[in-house]
Steps between C-alpha positions, in 0.01 A plus 500: 500500500213392711568245765239229521395376838341158515281403790439147613154379421324222680205322353313216662271273304259252645493231235494126527764257385300399194474862388872555558583191296270620220681835496842334496398284204410817310857627527721473193737203510803722566338661804389162635858377467622806693240434770606136526866600524418755771300247701775240469765749606302588812458131581874438455576790734274354770659156462849651519408695815363183661811306402725767652293499820525123531873496430559763770279321753666352807583131492556248776829333570552123494505502881169687512347258247616203711354656814172563318480134398568390859228728636260388229558133586446576870172676426386211277587250776313708759174488302 
């Protein structure tokens, strides 16, 4: 048997948004639904990554929050 080797192909198009939208509207309904699902999936992945980043972010303690408020009031009084 012959082994097939597939090479990656890159193609860049310089088209405007209106032209892209026109092309998308020409797709059959099933392909448009697949495109919509793919775009939504990518968006969900970005939101999930952002959520994970925010949940892992450092937080301040109650004591630090109190100190921040004290410093903030001192700065406001100084102005």
